[in-house]
N, CA and C of each residue as an Amber inpcrd file, in Angstrom:
protein
   492
  -7.7200000  -1.2790000 -30.8150000  -8.6360000  -2.3210000 -30.4270000
  -9.9730000  -2.0510000 -31.0880000 -10.4950000  -3.0230000 -31.7700000
 -11.8020000  -2.8950000 -32.4190000 -12.8770000  -2.8060000 -31.3420000
 -13.9440000  -2.1230000 -31.6780000 -15.0120000  -1.9360000 -30.7200000
 -15.7010000  -3.2860000 -30.4760000 -15.6330000  -3.7970000 -29.2390000
 -16.2180000  -5.1020000 -28.9730000 -17.7390000  -5.0290000 -28.8870000
 -18.3460000  -6.1610000 -29.1630000 -19.7920000  -6.2380000 -29.0680000
 -20.1660000  -6.5020000 -27.6130000 -21.3260000  -5.9760000 -27.1960000
 -21.7490000  -6.2210000 -25.8190000 -21.8770000  -7.7210000 -25.5530000
 -21.4660000  -8.1430000 -24.3610000 -21.5670000  -9.5370000 -23.9750000
 -20.3740000 -10.3700000 -24.3780000 -19.4500000  -9.8200000 -25.1570000
 -18.2680000 -10.5790000 -25.5760000 -17.2350000 -10.5690000 -24.4450000
 -16.4990000 -11.6610000 -24.3440000 -15.4570000 -11.7970000 -23.3480000
 -14.2180000 -11.0390000 -23.8010000 -13.4620000 -10.5030000 -22.8310000
 -12.2370000  -9.7600000 -23.1380000 -11.2080000 -10.6950000 -23.7630000
 -10.6270000 -10.2560000 -24.8680000  -9.5750000 -11.0170000 -25.5390000
  -8.4280000 -10.0510000 -25.8100000  -7.2530000 -10.3790000 -25.2620000
  -6.0770000  -9.5340000 -25.4260000  -5.4360000  -9.8310000 -26.7700000
  -5.3090000  -8.8250000 -27.6050000  -4.7850000  -8.9990000 -28.9600000
  -3.3140000  -9.4320000 -28.9820000  -2.5530000  -9.0310000 -27.9910000
  -1.1160000  -9.3280000 -27.9710000  -0.7830000 -10.4820000 -27.0210000
  -1.7250000 -11.3790000 -26.8030000  -1.5130000 -12.4990000 -25.8800000
  -0.3370000 -13.3790000 -26.3170000  -0.1810000 -13.5740000 -27.6240000
   0.9320000 -14.4070000 -28.0990000   2.2780000 -13.7630000 -27.7890000
   2.3480000 -12.4460000 -27.9080000   3.5930000 -11.7350000 -27.5870000
   3.8920000 -11.8970000 -26.0990000   2.8650000 -11.7590000 -25.2740000
   3.0320000 -11.9310000 -23.8300000   3.5130000 -13.3460000 -23.5130000
   2.9420000 -14.3290000 -24.1670000   3.3260000 -15.7230000 -23.9390000
   4.7910000 -15.9470000 -24.3370000   5.2050000 -15.3760000 -25.4660000
   6.5940000 -15.5040000 -25.9120000   7.5380000 -14.8850000 -24.8850000
   7.1580000 -13.7310000 -24.3670000   8.0150000 -13.0700000 -23.3710000
   8.0670000 -13.8670000 -22.0680000   6.9630000 -14.5070000 -21.7050000
   6.9740000 -15.3600000 -20.5170000   7.9000000 -16.5530000 -20.7230000
   7.8530000 -17.1500000 -21.9090000   8.7260000 -18.2860000 -22.2100000
  10.1900000 -17.8580000 -22.1850000  10.4700000 -16.6920000 -22.7640000
  11.8460000 -16.1770000 -22.7750000  12.3330000 -15.9460000 -21.3450000
  11.4540000 -15.4040000 -20.5100000  11.8380000 -15.1600000 -19.1150000
  12.1380000 -16.4840000 -18.4030000  11.3240000 -17.5180000 -18.6450000
  11.5770000 -18.8170000 -18.0180000  12.9270000 -19.3800000 -18.4500000
  13.2390000 -19.2380000 -19.7390000  14.5320000 -19.7320000 -20.2310000
  15.6830000 -18.9760000 -19.5710000  15.5200000 -17.6810000 -19.4310000
  16.5630000 -16.8740000 -18.7800000  16.7060000 -17.2910000 -17.3140000
  15.5990000 -17.5930000 -16.6550000  15.6600000 -18.0410000 -15.2580000
  16.3910000 -19.3820000 -15.1570000  16.1190000 -20.2820000 -16.0990000
  16.7940000 -21.5810000 -16.0940000  18.2940000 -21.4090000 -16.3070000
  18.6680000 -20.5430000 -17.2450000  20.0930000 -20.3010000 -17.4800000
  20.7350000 -19.6600000 -16.2520000  20.0050000 -18.7580000 -15.6050000
  20.5150000 -18.1150000 -14.3950000  20.7610000 -19.1660000 -13.3130000
  19.8090000 -20.0840000 -13.1580000  19.9590000 -21.1350000 -12.1490000
  21.1620000 -22.0250000 -12.4660000  21.3540000 -22.3580000 -13.7570000
  22.5120000 -23.1670000 -14.1500000  23.8170000 -22.4520000 -13.8210000
  23.8810000 -21.1730000 -14.1500000  25.1170000 -20.4190000 -13.9050000
  25.3470000 -20.2310000 -12.4090000  24.2650000 -20.1300000 -11.6630000
  24.3920000 -20.0080000 -10.2140000  24.9460000 -21.3200000  -9.6210000
  24.4290000 -22.4560000 -10.1070000  24.9530000 -23.7550000  -9.6610000
  26.4320000 -23.8940000 -10.0250000  26.7900000 -23.4600000 -11.2210000
  28.1840000 -23.5270000 -11.6710000  29.0790000 -22.7040000 -10.7350000
  28.6160000 -21.5040000 -10.3660000  29.3830000 -20.6680000  -9.4450000
  29.5550000 -21.3660000  -8.1010000  28.4800000 -21.9690000  -7.5800000
  28.5760000 -22.6680000  -6.3010000  29.5450000 -23.8540000  -6.3870000
  29.5270000 -24.5680000  -7.5150000  30.4540000 -25.6880000  -7.7100000
  31.8960000 -25.1930000  -7.7040000  32.1380000 -24.1040000  -8.4100000
  33.4990000 -23.5530000  -8.4710000  33.9440000 -23.0740000  -7.0940000
  33.0370000 -22.4640000  -6.3460000  33.3840000 -22.0150000  -4.9960000
  33.6690000 -23.2030000  -4.0860000  32.9210000 -24.2770000  -4.2650000
  33.1400000 -25.4950000  -3.4710000  34.5130000 -26.0770000  -3.8000000
  34.8640000 -26.1260000  -5.0920000  36.1840000 -26.6200000  -5.4790000
  37.2830000 -25.7630000  -4.8520000  37.0750000 -24.4400000  -4.8640000
  38.0510000 -23.5240000  -4.2730000  38.2290000 -23.8230000  -2.7860000
  37.1260000 -24.0200000  -2.0920000  37.1960000 -24.3310000  -0.6630000
  37.9240000 -25.6590000  -0.4220000  37.6460000 -26.6440000  -1.2740000
  38.3190000 -27.9380000  -1.1360000  39.8230000 -27.7950000  -1.3360000
  40.2250000 -27.0280000  -2.3310000  41.6600000 -26.8120000  -2.5820000
  42.2950000 -26.0760000  -1.4110000  41.5940000 -25.0670000  -0.8720000
  42.1250000 -24.3320000   0.2870000  42.3050000 -25.2690000   1.4790000
  41.2880000 -26.0970000   1.7280000  41.3860000 -27.0390000   2.8500000
  42.5430000 -28.0120000   2.6580000  42.6770000 -28.5300000   1.4460000
  43.7610000 -29.4580000   1.1430000  45.1200000 -28.7840000   1.3520000
  45.2140000 -27.5530000   0.8750000  46.4720000 -26.8030000   1.0090000
  46.8030000 -26.5640000   2.4870000  45.7940000 -26.1910000   3.2710000
  46.0290000 -25.9690000   4.7040000  46.4610000 -27.2620000   5.3980000
  45.8560000 -28.3660000   5.0280000  46.2370000 -29.6550000   5.6190000
  47.6880000 -30.0070000   5.2880000  48.0390000 -29.7820000   4.0260000
  49.4200000 -30.0920000   3.6110000  50.4230000 -29.1650000   4.2960000
  50.0620000 -27.8970000   4.4830000  50.9480000 -26.9660000   5.2070000
  51.1110000 -27.4030000   6.6530000  50.0040000 -27.8360000   7.2680000
  50.0800000 -28.3270000   8.6460000  50.9740000 -29.5710000   8.7300000
  50.8460000 -30.4520000   7.7240000  51.7070000 -31.6410000   7.6930000
  53.1770000 -31.2350000   7.6140000  53.4780000 -30.2660000   6.7690000
  54.8660000 -29.8120000   6.6190000  55.3800000 -29.1870000   7.9210000
  54.5300000 -28.3960000   8.5750000  54.9340000 -27.8080000   9.8620000
  55.1870000 -28.9140000  10.8890000  54.3270000 -29.9260000  10.8290000
  54.4950000 -31.0500000  11.7640000  55.8320000 -31.7470000  11.5790000
  56.2790000 -31.8620000  10.3330000  57.5750000 -32.4950000  10.0670000
  58.6930000 -31.6660000  10.6960000  58.6030000 -30.3400000  10.6060000
  59.6440000 -29.4700000  11.1700000  59.5980000 -29.4790000  12.6930000
  58.4050000 -29.6250000  13.2690000  58.2720000 -29.5880000  14.7250000
  58.7350000 -30.8750000  15.3810000  58.7720000 -31.9740000  14.6480000
  59.1610000 -33.2670000  15.2160000  60.6340000 -33.3010000  15.6050000
  61.4000000 -32.5190000  14.9940000  62.8210000 -32.5340000  15.3400000
  63.6760000 -32.4440000  14.1110000  64.8720000 -32.9590000  14.1760000
  65.7830000 -32.8920000  13.0400000  65.2520000 -33.6880000  11.8440000
  65.4750000 -33.1340000  10.6740000  64.9890000 -33.7310000   9.4340000
  66.0530000 -34.6890000   8.9140000  65.6120000 -35.9360000   8.7160000
  66.5560000 -36.9380000   8.2190000  66.4950000 -37.0690000   6.7080000
  65.2830000 -36.9400000   6.1710000  65.1310000 -37.1060000   4.7170000
  64.6480000 -35.7770000   4.1330000  65.5790000 -35.0250000   3.6170000
  65.2510000 -33.6940000   3.0960000  64.4720000 -33.7670000   1.7790000
  64.5680000 -34.8500000   1.0410000  63.8320000 -34.9760000  -0.2300000
  62.3180000 -35.0060000   0.0120000  61.8840000 -35.5890000   1.1220000
  60.4510000 -35.5840000   1.4530000  59.9640000 -34.1520000   1.6930000
  60.7670000 -33.3620000   2.3390000  60.4090000 -31.9600000   2.5980000
  60.3050000 -31.2100000   1.2810000  61.2710000 -31.4330000   0.3820000
  61.2410000 -30.7610000  -0.9160000  60.0330000 -31.2150000  -1.7410000
  59.6890000 -32.4700000  -1.6420000  58.5260000 -32.9880000  -2.3610000
  57.2490000 -32.3410000  -1.8330000  57.1390000 -32.2440000  -0.5240000
  55.9570000 -31.6010000   0.0750000  55.8890000 -30.1180000  -0.3030000
  57.0440000 -29.4900000  -0.3130000  57.0860000 -28.0650000  -0.6970000
  56.6580000 -27.8930000  -2.1510000  57.1140000 -28.7750000  -3.0320000
  56.7250000 -28.7130000  -4.4490000  55.2240000 -28.9600000  -4.5930000
  54.7090000 -29.8900000  -3.7940000  53.2670000 -30.1620000  -3.8310000
  52.4750000 -28.9290000  -3.3660000  52.9880000 -28.2390000  -2.3670000
  52.3210000 -27.0070000  -1.9040000  52.3150000 -25.9410000  -2.9950000
  53.3730000 -25.8550000  -3.7670000  53.4310000 -24.8950000  -4.8730000
  52.3810000 -25.2440000  -5.9300000  52.2390000 -26.5460000  -6.2080000
  51.2140000 -26.9820000  -7.1730000  49.8250000 -26.6240000  -6.6530000
  49.5910000 -26.8670000  -5.3820000  48.2890000 -26.5210000  -4.7820000
  48.0340000 -25.0110000  -4.8340000  49.1110000 -24.2440000  -4.6290000
  48.9750000 -22.7820000  -4.6990000  48.5580000 -22.3590000  -6.1070000
  49.1970000 -22.9440000  -7.1260000  48.8400000 -22.6370000  -8.5240000
  47.4050000 -23.0610000  -8.8290000  47.0370000 -24.2590000  -8.3460000
  45.6610000 -24.7260000  -8.5450000  44.6570000 -23.7760000  -7.9020000
  45.0080000 -23.2990000  -6.7170000  44.1160000 -22.3760000  -6.0130000
  43.9580000 -21.0690000  -6.7870000  45.0530000 -20.5620000  -7.3330000
  44.9760000 -19.3240000  -8.1180000  44.1010000 -19.5120000  -9.3580000
  44.2800000 -20.6590000 -10.0240000  43.4500000 -20.9500000 -11.2010000
  41.9840000 -21.0680000 -10.8140000  41.7330000 -21.7000000  -9.6880000
  40.3500000 -21.8740000  -9.2470000  39.7250000 -20.5280000  -8.8640000
  40.4980000 -19.6510000  -8.2680000  39.9880000 -18.3070000  -7.9370000
  39.5940000 -17.5740000  -9.2200000  40.4080000 -17.7150000 -10.2560000
  40.0800000 -17.1030000 -11.5450000  38.7850000 -17.6910000 -12.1140000
  38.6190000 -19.0190000 -11.9730000  37.3930000 -19.6540000 -12.4470000
  36.1740000 -19.1400000 -11.6830000  36.3310000 -18.9460000 -10.3880000
  35.2280000 -18.4240000  -9.5700000  34.8740000 -17.0080000 -10.0100000
  35.8800000 -16.1990000 -10.2540000  35.6400000 -14.8220000 -10.7060000
  34.9270000 -14.8240000 -12.0520000  35.3780000 -15.6870000 -12.9640000
  34.7480000 -15.7760000 -14.2910000  33.2950000 -16.2450000 -14.1670000
  33.0680000 -17.2500000 -13.3240000  31.6940000 -17.7380000 -13.1220000
  30.8180000 -16.6370000 -12.5220000  31.3940000 -15.8340000 -11.6440000
  30.6590000 -14.7060000 -11.0590000  30.2850000 -13.6720000 -12.1110000
  31.2130000 -13.3980000 -13.0210000  30.9230000 -12.4480000 -14.1060000
  29.8060000 -12.9770000 -15.0070000  29.8960000 -14.2700000 -15.3540000
  28.8520000 -14.8650000 -16.1950000  27.5010000 -14.8290000 -15.4980000
  27.5100000 -15.0520000 -14.1900000  26.2620000 -15.0030000 -13.4250000
  25.6750000 -13.5890000 -13.4500000  26.5040000 -12.5890000 -13.3040000
  26.0170000 -11.2020000 -13.3340000  25.4760000 -10.8320000 -14.7120000
  26.1310000 -11.2990000 -15.7690000  25.6250000 -11.0450000 -17.1240000
  24.2570000 -11.6960000 -17.3080000  24.1300000 -12.9220000 -16.8030000
  22.8460000 -13.6160000 -16.9210000  21.7830000 -12.9280000 -16.0830000
  22.1680000 -12.4100000 -14.9180000  21.2180000 -11.6810000 -14.0720000
  20.6880000 -10.4540000 -14.8170000  21.5690000  -9.7560000 -15.5300000
  21.1440000  -8.5870000 -16.3010000  20.1530000  -8.9970000 -17.3960000
  20.4470000 -10.1250000 -18.0840000  19.5250000 -10.6010000 -19.1240000
  18.1860000 -10.9800000 -18.5150000  18.2230000 -11.6140000 -17.3620000
  16.9870000 -12.0220000 -16.6850000  16.1610000 -10.7920000 -16.2940000
  16.8120000  -9.7800000 -15.8000000  16.1010000  -8.5540000 -15.4100000
  15.4480000  -7.9080000 -16.6250000  16.1540000  -7.8820000 -17.7360000
  15.5900000  -7.3020000 -18.9620000  14.3740000  -8.0920000 -19.4120000
  14.4670000  -9.4190000 -19.3910000  13.3210000 -10.2270000 -19.8300000
  12.1460000 -10.0790000 -18.8760000  12.4290000  -9.9250000 -17.5830000
  11.3470000  -9.7040000 -16.6160000  10.6630000  -8.3530000 -16.8710000
  11.4640000  -7.3480000 -17.1780000  10.8890000  -6.0290000 -17.4760000
  10.0150000  -6.0900000 -18.7240000  10.4930000  -6.7890000 -19.7500000
   9.7140000  -6.9220000 -20.9890000   8.3630000  -7.5760000 -20.7200000
   8.3780000  -8.6430000 -19.9130000   7.1320000  -9.3370000 -19.5920000
   6.2060000  -8.4280000 -18.7760000   6.7650000  -7.7220000 -17.8170000
   5.9390000  -6.8410000 -16.9770000   5.3170000  -5.7120000 -17.7970000
   6.0610000  -5.2070000 -18.7840000   5.5170000  -4.1650000 -19.6570000
   4.2770000  -4.6910000 -20.3750000   4.3920000  -5.9160000 -20.8930000
   3.2490000  -6.5130000 -21.6050000   2.0840000  -6.7640000 -20.6540000
   2.3690000  -7.2100000 -19.4350000   1.2920000  -7.4450000 -18.4790000
   0.5950000  -6.1430000 -18.0980000   1.3690000  -5.0870000 -17.9200000
   0.7550000  -3.7870000 -17.6040000  -0.1050000  -3.3080000 -18.7680000
   0.3880000  -3.5390000 -19.9880000  -0.3800000  -3.1590000 -21.1750000
  -1.6910000  -3.9380000 -21.2140000  -1.6220000  -5.2130000 -20.8840000
  -2.8170000  -6.0500000 -20.8670000  -3.8080000  -5.5440000 -19.8130000
  -3.2990000  -5.2190000 -18.6380000  -4.1620000  -4.6890000 -17.5760000
  -4.8160000  -3.3770000 -18.0020000  -4.0460000  -2.5260000 -18.6530000
  -4.5750000  -1.2480000 -19.1230000  -5.6860000  -1.4750000 -20.1490000
  -5.4520000  -2.4150000 -21.0680000  -6.4690000  -2.7310000 -22.0760000
  -7.7170000  -3.3270000 -21.4220000  -7.5400000  -4.1140000 -20.3870000
  -8.6820000  -4.6880000 -19.6730000  -9.4990000  -3.5900000 -18.9910000
  -8.8170000  -2.6210000 -18.4110000  -9.5250000  -1.5020000 -17.7860000
 -10.3050000  -0.7150000 -18.8420000  -9.6620000  -0.4830000 -19.9970000
 -10.3550000   0.2100000 -21.0920000 -11.5740000  -0.5920000 -21.5480000
 -11.4190000  -1.8960000 -21.6620000 -12.5100000  -2.7730000 -22.0810000
 -13.6600000  -2.7170000 -21.0700000 -13.3050000  -2.7990000 -19.7780000
 -14.3410000  -2.7350000 -18.7390000 -15.0870000  -1.4040000 -18.7900000
 -14.3570000  -0.3070000 -19.0090000 -14.9930000   1.0040000 -19.0980000
 -15.9160000   1.0670000 -20.3060000 -15.4610000   0.5320000 -21.4300000
 -16.2680000   0.5170000 -22.6390000 -17.5270000  -0.3190000 -22.4330000
 -17.3930000  -1.4730000 -21.7970000 -18.5590000  -2.3330000 -21.5270000
 -19.5320000  -1.6280000 -20.5820000 -18.9980000  -0.9220000 -19.5980000
 -19.8470000  -0.1740000 -18.6660000 -20.5850000   0.9370000 -19.4000000
 -19.8880000   1.6300000 -20.3020000 -20.5290000   2.6800000 -21.0980000
 -21.6320000   2.1010000 -21.9790000 -21.3730000   0.9490000 -22.6100000
 -22.3900000   0.3070000 -23.4520000 -23.5950000  -0.1280000 -22.6220000
 -23.3160000  -0.6740000 -21.4470000 -24.4090000  -1.1010000 -20.5710000
 -25.2330000   0.0960000 -20.1170000 -24.5640000   1.1800000 -19.7700000
 -25.2710000   2.3960000 -19.3500000 -26.1180000   2.9370000 -20.4910000
 -25.5540000   2.9570000 -21.6800000 -26.2860000   3.4380000 -22.8540000
 -27.5210000   2.5710000 -23.0970000 -27.3550000   1.2490000 -22.9860000
 -28.4710000   0.3260000 -23.1900000 -29.5600000   0.5510000 -22.1490000
 -29.1550000   0.7030000 -20.8980000 -30.1440000   0.9340000 -19.8310000
 -30.8310000   2.2920000 -20.0010000 -30.0890000   3.2900000 -20.4460000
 -30.6900000   4.6040000 -20.7090000 -31.7290000   4.5130000 -21.8210000
 -31.4200000   3.7460000 -22.8570000 -32.3800000   3.5720000 -23.9530000
 -33.6480000   2.8820000 -23.4610000 -33.4840000   1.8610000 -22.6290000
 -34.6550000   1.1630000 -22.0850000 -35.4790000   2.1150000 -21.2280000
 -34.7950000   2.8770000 -20.3780000 -35.5090000   3.8220000 -19.5110000
 -36.2180000   4.8840000 -20.3440000 -35.5720000   5.3720000 -21.3980000
 -36.1810000   6.3810000 -22.2570000 -37.4080000   5.8100000 -22.9580000
 -37.2940000   4.6010000 -23.4840000 -38.4390000   3.9670000 -24.1620000
 -39.5790000   3.7290000 -23.1880000 -39.2830000   3.3230000 -21.9850000
 -40.3340000   3.1110000 -20.9930000 -40.9950000   4.4280000 -20.6340000
 -40.1730000   5.4630000 -20.4620000 -40.7200000   6.7770000 -20.1330000
 -41.6640000   7.2620000 -21.2330000 -41.2100000   7.0940000 -22.4810000
 -42.0490000   7.5100000 -23.6160000 -43.3250000   6.7010000 -23.6430000
 -43.2400000   5.3910000 -23.4250000 -44.4260000   4.5410000 -23.4320000
 -45.3910000   4.9310000 -22.3200000 -44.8430000   5.1920000 -21.1100000
 -45.6920000   5.6100000 -19.9880000 -46.3480000   6.9490000 -20.2970000
 -45.6180000   7.8760000 -20.8750000 -46.1830000   9.1800000 -21.2530000
 -47.2930000   9.0030000 -22.2800000 -47.0280000   8.1210000 -23.2490000
 -48.0140000   7.8730000 -24.2930000 -49.2800000   7.2510000 -23.6920000
 -49.1010000   6.3010000 -22.7930000 -50.2520000   5.6510000 -22.1330000
 -51.0210000   6.6690000 -21.2910000 -50.2780000   7.5220000 -20.5640000
 -50.9400000   8.5730000 -19.7700000 -51.6970000   9.5480000 -20.6620000
 -51.1240000   9.8920000 -21.7790000 -51.7550000  10.8070000 -22.7170000
 -53.0210000  10.1750000 -23.2900000 -52.9620000   8.9000000 -23.6160000
 -54.1430000   8.1750000 -24.1380000 -55.2350000   8.0860000 -23.0830000
 -54.8540000   7.9000000 -21.8300000 -55.8520000   7.8510000 -20.7340000
 -56.5080000   9.2180000 -20.5690000 -55.7080000  10.2650000 -20.6880000
 -56.2810000  11.6160000 -20.5430000 -57.2640000  11.9140000 -21.6750000
 -56.9630000  11.4360000 -22.8500000 -57.8200000  11.6890000 -23.9950000
 -59.1160000  10.9180000 -23.8570000 -59.1410000   9.8120000 -23.1940000
 -60.3550000   9.0100000 -23.0420000 -61.1720000   9.6200000 -22.0000000
């Protein structure tokens, strides 16, 4: 950092880098939110398939509880439909697992981008503290010079009065 002139406002040299990292973090957050919504959608689909499957199983049980079965083809059709629902449920569980993995990968990327931004912010804070200390040192030096000049002037005036 170049030595700043007294009275100048603090300017962070790496502000553009910090801004880029903030933008990257926002993009990662947006992607994380999208993947999180996708996971919730997949979980909702899974729940819907489970509910549908349970309803169809209850319907099939109801057919058996009513008494003797007259049309066995309807039972076989319902059983085949339950098998299809079972396969759909397995596929949906796999989709949920995959969406969960993608969400975790995105979470890791988001954490990395947050760390990068925080590193830059800490660096900026450190530079600001250094700048404040430097400005305080310059101000102290300036005030010391004024006090020294006044002291010398007062001594000179006192010396001139003594000589008169």
